[in-house]
Biopython code that builds the backbone (N, CA, C, O; Angstrom):
import numpy as np
from Bio.PDB.StructureBuilder import StructureBuilder

atoms = [
    (1, "MET", "N", (-12.411, -4.895, -12.835)),
    (1, "MET", "CA", (-13.658, -4.460, -13.195)),
    (1, "MET", "C", (-14.959, -4.738, -12.343)),
    (1, "MET", "O", (-15.339, -5.875, -12.064)),
    (2, "GLY", "N", (-15.569, -3.636, -11.979)),
    (2, "GLY", "CA", (-16.901, -3.771, -10.914)),
    (2, "GLY", "C", (-18.162, -4.532, -11.559)),
    (2, "GLY", "O", (-18.468, -4.588, -12.750)),
    (3, "ASP", "N", (-18.800, -5.093, -10.471)),
    (3, "ASP", "CA", (-20.358, -5.429, -10.786)),
    (3, "ASP", "C", (-20.955, -4.284, -11.553)),
    (3, "ASP", "O", (-21.621, -4.400, -12.582)),
    (4, "LYS", "N", (-20.734, -3.487, -11.117)),
    (4, "LYS", "CA", (-21.600, -2.232, -11.381)),
    (4, "LYS", "C", (-21.870, -1.774, -12.881)),
    (4, "LYS", "O", (-22.927, -1.407, -13.395)),
    (5, "ILE", "N", (-20.643, -1.900, -13.410)),
    (5, "ILE", "CA", (-20.659, -2.148, -15.024)),
    (5, "ILE", "C", (-20.493, -3.442, -15.617)),
    (5, "ILE", "O", (-20.314, -3.336, -16.831)),
    (6, "ASP", "N", (-20.489, -4.370, -15.294)),
    (6, "ASP", "CA", (-20.270, -5.535, -15.779)),
    (6, "ASP", "C", (-21.514, -6.429, -15.972)),
    (6, "ASP", "O", (-21.645, -7.198, -16.924)),
    (7, "ASN", "N", (-22.395, -6.263, -15.004)),
    (7, "ASN", "CA", (-23.818, -6.473, -15.765)),
    (7, "ASN", "C", (-25.034, -5.648, -16.164)),
    (7, "ASN", "O", (-26.193, -6.041, -16.038)),
    (8, "LYS", "N", (-24.662, -4.464, -16.659)),
    (8, "LYS", "CA", (-25.300, -3.416, -17.590)),
    (8, "LYS", "C", (-25.287, -3.888, -18.896)),
    (8, "LYS", "O", (-24.489, -4.623, -19.476)),
    (9, "VAL", "N", (-26.525, -3.223, -19.336)),
    (9, "VAL", "CA", (-26.546, -3.545, -20.814)),
    (9, "VAL", "C", (-26.100, -2.371, -21.532)),
    (9, "VAL", "O", (-26.762, -1.356, -21.316)),
    (10, "LEU", "N", (-25.118, -2.275, -22.347)),
    (10, "LEU", "CA", (-24.304, -1.589, -22.952)),
    (10, "LEU", "C", (-25.182, 0.005, -23.456)),
    (10, "LEU", "O", (-24.741, 1.154, -23.433)),
    (11, "CYS", "N", (-26.740, -0.578, -23.949)),
    (11, "CYS", "CA", (-27.107, 0.347, -24.340)),
    (11, "CYS", "C", (-27.833, 1.419, -23.386)),
    (11, "CYS", "O", (-28.178, 2.537, -23.768)),
    (12, "LYS", "N", (-27.991, 0.977, -22.252)),
    (12, "LYS", "CA", (-28.505, 1.304, -20.980)),
    (12, "LYS", "C", (-27.418, 2.273, -20.365)),
    (12, "LYS", "O", (-27.709, 3.384, -19.923)),
    (13, "LEU", "N", (-25.963, 1.682, -20.380)),
    (13, "LEU", "CA", (-25.030, 2.277, -20.030)),
    (13, "LEU", "C", (-24.628, 3.640, -20.696)),
    (13, "LEU", "O", (-23.987, 4.530, -20.137)),
    (14, "CYS", "N", (-25.051, 3.657, -21.825)),
    (14, "CYS", "CA", (-24.683, 4.939, -22.825)),
    (14, "CYS", "C", (-25.758, 6.169, -22.250)),
    (14, "CYS", "O", (-25.452, 7.227, -21.700)),
    (15, "LYS", "N", (-27.133, 5.630, -22.583)),
    (15, "LYS", "CA", (-28.017, 6.540, -21.898)),
    (15, "LYS", "C", (-27.677, 7.055, -20.348)),
    (15, "LYS", "O", (-27.965, 8.208, -20.028)),
    (16, "ASP", "N", (-27.173, 6.322, -19.592)),
    (16, "ASP", "CA", (-27.247, 6.821, -18.225)),
    (16, "ASP", "C", (-25.697, 7.677, -17.970)),
    (16, "ASP", "O", (-25.188, 7.864, -16.865)),
    (17, "ASP", "N", (-25.145, 8.109, -19.261)),
    (17, "ASP", "CA", (-24.020, 8.739, -18.900)),
    (17, "ASP", "C", (-22.625, 8.199, -18.053)),
    (17, "ASP", "O", (-21.648, 8.890, -17.766)),
    (18, "CYS", "N", (-22.826, 6.855, -17.768)),
    (18, "CYS", "CA", (-21.976, 6.331, -16.635)),
    (18, "CYS", "C", (-20.796, 5.957, -17.457)),
    (18, "CYS", "O", (-19.787, 5.720, -16.793)),
    (19, "LEU", "N", (-20.653, 5.815, -19.158)),
    (19, "LEU", "CA", (-19.677, 5.537, -20.012)),
    (19, "LEU", "C", (-18.318, 6.589, -19.416)),
    (19, "LEU", "O", (-17.175, 6.173, -19.227)),
    (20, "LYS", "N", (-18.698, 7.760, -19.230)),
    (20, "LYS", "CA", (-17.602, 9.013, -19.105)),
    (20, "LYS", "C", (-17.118, 8.470, -17.733)),
    (20, "LYS", "O", (-15.923, 8.684, -17.529)),
    (21, "LYS", "N", (-17.566, 8.029, -17.069)),
    (21, "LYS", "CA", (-17.044, 7.511, -15.660)),
    (21, "LYS", "C", (-16.500, 6.216, -15.435)),
    (21, "LYS", "O", (-15.870, 5.974, -14.405)),
    (22, "CYS", "N", (-16.714, 5.277, -16.411)),
    (22, "CYS", "CA", (-16.317, 3.867, -16.406)),
    (22, "CYS", "C", (-15.776, 3.472, -17.719)),
    (22, "CYS", "O", (-15.970, 2.365, -18.222)),
    (23, "PHE", "N", (-14.900, 4.683, -18.401)),
    (23, "PHE", "CA", (-14.601, 4.163, -19.952)),
    (23, "PHE", "C", (-13.578, 2.950, -19.871)),
    (23, "PHE", "O", (-13.520, 2.202, -20.847)),
    (24, "ASP", "N", (-12.931, 2.757, -18.991)),
    (24, "ASP", "CA", (-12.051, 1.391, -19.011)),
    (24, "ASP", "C", (-12.434, 0.536, -18.973)),
    (24, "ASP", "O", (-11.911, -0.394, -19.587)),
    (25, "ASP", "N", (-13.754, 0.344, -18.104)),
    (25, "ASP", "CA", (-14.316, -0.898, -17.526)),
    (25, "ASP", "C", (-15.127, -1.263, -19.055)),
    (25, "ASP", "O", (-15.261, -2.397, -19.515)),
    (26, "TYR", "N", (-15.564, -0.112, -19.619)),
    (26, "TYR", "CA", (-16.614, -0.414, -20.871)),
    (26, "TYR", "C", (-15.478, -1.129, -22.089)),
    (26, "TYR", "O", (-15.864, -2.074, -22.778)),
    (27, "VAL", "N", (-14.239, -0.623, -22.226)),
    (27, "VAL", "CA", (-13.678, -0.943, -23.270)),
    (27, "VAL", "C", (-13.311, -2.494, -22.816)),
    (27, "VAL", "O", (-13.045, -3.204, -23.786)),
    (28, "GLU", "N", (-13.245, -3.144, -21.556)),
    (28, "GLU", "CA", (-13.074, -4.428, -21.348)),
    (28, "GLU", "C", (-14.583, -5.011, -21.826)),
    (28, "GLU", "O", (-14.608, -6.138, -22.322)),
    (29, "LEU", "N", (-15.411, -4.515, -21.731)),
    (29, "LEU", "CA", (-16.471, -5.071, -22.023)),
    (29, "LEU", "C", (-16.554, -5.578, -23.742)),
    (29, "LEU", "O", (-17.040, -6.605, -24.215)),
    (30, "ILE", "N", (-15.957, -4.555, -24.341)),
    (30, "ILE", "CA", (-16.170, -4.820, -25.820)),
    (30, "ILE", "C", (-14.828, -5.434, -26.319)),
    (30, "ILE", "O", (-14.917, -5.848, -27.475)),
    (31, "LYS", "N", (-13.841, -5.567, -25.849)),
    (31, "LYS", "CA", (-12.916, -6.558, -26.183)),
    (31, "LYS", "C", (-13.388, -7.839, -26.828)),
    (31, "LYS", "O", (-14.329, -8.504, -26.395)),
    (32, "GLU", "N", (-12.503, -8.209, -28.140)),
    (32, "GLU", "CA", (-12.968, -9.664, -28.677)),
    (32, "GLU", "C", (-14.452, -9.961, -28.602)),
    (32, "GLU", "O", (-14.929, -10.878, -27.933)),
    (33, "PRO", "N", (-15.138, -9.112, -29.341)),
    (33, "PRO", "CA", (-16.348, -9.234, -29.285)),
    (33, "PRO", "C", (-17.325, -10.765, -29.964)),
    (33, "PRO", "O", (-17.182, -11.162, -31.120)),
    (34, "LYS", "N", (-18.172, -11.350, -29.051)),
    (34, "LYS", "CA", (-18.749, -12.687, -29.756)),
    (34, "LYS", "C", (-20.203, -12.134, -30.091)),
    (34, "LYS", "O", (-20.849, -12.642, -31.007)),
    (35, "TYR", "N", (-20.614, -11.272, -29.468)),
    (35, "TYR", "CA", (-22.134, -10.883, -29.916)),
    (35, "TYR", "C", (-22.313, -9.433, -30.426)),
    (35, "TYR", "O", (-21.608, -8.506, -30.028)),
    (36, "VAL", "N", (-23.448, -9.284, -31.467)),
    (36, "VAL", "CA", (-23.659, -7.796, -31.859)),
    (36, "VAL", "C", (-25.148, -7.925, -31.483)),
    (36, "VAL", "O", (-25.784, -8.958, -31.276)),
    (37, "CYS", "N", (-25.527, -6.744, -31.446)),
    (37, "CYS", "CA", (-27.020, -6.407, -30.897)),
    (37, "CYS", "C", (-27.921, -5.866, -32.185)),
    (37, "CYS", "O", (-27.701, -4.821, -32.797)),
    (38, "LYS", "N", (-29.102, -6.918, -32.483)),
    (38, "LYS", "CA", (-29.655, -6.513, -33.209)),
    (38, "LYS", "C", (-30.472, -4.967, -33.413)),
    (38, "LYS", "O", (-30.691, -4.298, -34.423)),
    (39, "LYS", "N", (-30.728, -4.800, -32.276)),
    (39, "LYS", "CA", (-31.293, -3.401, -31.651)),
    (39, "LYS", "C", (-30.671, -2.238, -32.175)),
    (39, "LYS", "O", (-31.305, -1.425, -32.847)),
    (40, "CYS", "N", (-29.266, -2.091, -31.864)),
    (40, "CYS", "CA", (-28.686, -0.753, -31.554)),
    (40, "CYS", "C", (-27.116, -1.067, -32.589)),
    (40, "CYS", "O", (-26.578, -0.107, -33.142)),
    (41, "GLY", "N", (-26.671, -2.157, -32.696)),
    (41, "GLY", "CA", (-25.454, -2.385, -33.616)),
    (41, "GLY", "C", (-24.214, -2.413, -32.519)),
    (41, "GLY", "O", (-23.080, -2.349, -32.993)),
    (42, "ARG", "N", (-24.334, -2.490, -31.313)),
    (42, "ARG", "CA", (-23.297, -2.463, -30.341)),
    (42, "ARG", "C", (-22.516, -3.808, -30.386)),
    (42, "ARG", "O", (-23.210, -4.727, -30.821)),
    (43, "THR", "N", (-21.300, -4.137, -30.059)),
    (43, "THR", "CA", (-20.768, -5.157, -30.117)),
    (43, "THR", "C", (-20.361, -5.705, -28.608)),
    (43, "THR", "O", (-20.204, -4.791, -27.799)),
    (44, "ALA", "N", (-20.184, -6.899, -28.149)),
    (44, "ALA", "CA", (-19.372, -6.957, -26.905)),
    (44, "ALA", "C", (-19.101, -8.650, -26.685)),
    (44, "ALA", "O", (-19.518, -9.559, -27.403)),
    (45, "HIS", "N", (-18.279, -8.749, -25.473)),
    (45, "HIS", "CA", (-17.992, -10.031, -25.474)),
    (45, "HIS", "C", (-18.912, -10.989, -24.706)),
    (45, "HIS", "O", (-18.880, -12.190, -24.974)),
    (46, "LYS", "N", (-19.615, -10.572, -23.893)),
    (46, "LYS", "CA", (-20.709, -11.438, -23.363)),
    (46, "LYS", "C", (-22.060, -10.929, -23.905)),
    (46, "LYS", "O", (-22.292, -9.756, -24.197)),
    (47, "GLU", "N", (-22.886, -11.919, -23.999)),
    (47, "GLU", "CA", (-24.076, -11.971, -24.323)),
    (47, "GLU", "C", (-25.199, -10.946, -23.354)),
    (47, "GLU", "O", (-26.073, -10.335, -23.969)),
    (48, "LYS", "N", (-25.142, -10.867, -22.437)),
    (48, "LYS", "CA", (-25.745, -10.406, -20.926)),
    (48, "LYS", "C", (-25.654, -8.661, -21.244)),
    (48, "LYS", "O", (-26.401, -7.877, -20.659)),
    (49, "ASN", "N", (-24.823, -8.302, -22.061)),
    (49, "ASN", "CA", (-24.539, -6.871, -21.888)),
    (49, "ASN", "C", (-24.799, -6.266, -23.214)),
    (49, "ASN", "O", (-24.378, -5.180, -23.613)),
    (50, "LEU", "N", (-25.804, -7.396, -24.059)),
    (50, "LEU", "CA", (-26.342, -6.519, -24.799)),
    (50, "LEU", "C", (-28.024, -6.432, -24.888)),
    (50, "LEU", "O", (-28.585, -6.855, -23.877)),
    (51, "CYS", "N", (-28.880, -5.950, -25.938)),
    (51, "CYS", "CA", (-30.264, -5.600, -25.674)),
    (51, "CYS", "C", (-30.780, -7.134, -26.202)),
    (51, "CYS", "O", (-31.317, -7.938, -25.440)),
    (52, "LYS", "N", (-30.573, -7.343, -27.353)),
    (52, "LYS", "CA", (-30.801, -8.065, -28.450)),
    (52, "LYS", "C", (-29.658, -8.978, -28.966)),
    (52, "LYS", "O", (-29.480, -9.069, -30.181)),
    (53, "PRO", "N", (-28.834, -9.695, -28.043)),
    (53, "PRO", "CA", (-27.592, -10.200, -28.889)),
    (53, "PRO", "C", (-27.986, -11.296, -29.741)),
    (53, "PRO", "O", (-29.053, -11.893, -29.595)),
    (54, "VAL", "N", (-26.919, -11.631, -30.849)),
    (54, "VAL", "CA", (-26.920, -12.558, -31.570)),
    (54, "VAL", "C", (-25.442, -12.694, -31.885)),
    (54, "VAL", "O", (-24.725, -11.737, -32.179)),
    (55, "LYS", "N", (-25.034, -13.974, -31.801)),
    (55, "LYS", "CA", (-23.700, -14.716, -32.168)),
    (55, "LYS", "C", (-23.036, -14.379, -33.130)),
    (55, "LYS", "O", (-23.692, -14.595, -34.149)),
    (56, "ILE", "N", (-21.739, -13.815, -33.421)),
    (56, "ILE", "CA", (-21.087, -13.337, -34.549)),
    (56, "ILE", "C", (-20.508, -14.742, -34.956)),
    (56, "ILE", "O", (-19.706, -15.417, -34.310)),
    (57, "LYS", "N", (-21.026, -15.002, -36.039)),
    (57, "LYS", "CA", (-20.428, -15.937, -36.653)),
    (57, "LYS", "C", (-19.054, -16.120, -37.221)),
    (57, "LYS", "O", (-18.946, -15.412, -38.222)),
    (58, "LYS", "N", (-18.027, -16.757, -36.983)),
    (58, "LYS", "CA", (-16.614, -16.350, -37.301)),
    (58, "LYS", "C", (-16.408, -17.838, -38.383)),
    (58, "LYS", "O", (-15.340, -18.037, -38.961)),
]
sb = StructureBuilder()
sb.init_structure("model")
sb.init_model(0)
sb.init_chain("A")
sb.init_seg("    ")
for serial, (resi, resn, name, xyz) in enumerate(atoms, 1):
    if name == "N":
        sb.init_residue(resn, " ", resi, " ")
    sb.init_atom(name, np.array(xyz, "f"), 0.0, 1.0, " ", f" {name:<3s}", serial, name[0])
structure = sb.get_structure()
């Protein structure tokens, strides 16, 4: 996975239309989510990929 997508916030990624070009990389970011965004509801494995991350309690 390239740094181009790995360092992006998922909300911005979707707005930039980059999702269509980097779909496989996007799927890697959301596998085994540990965080959920309080702003948009998206989930991600890494905190840095969300606007307002909150750790998911298991």
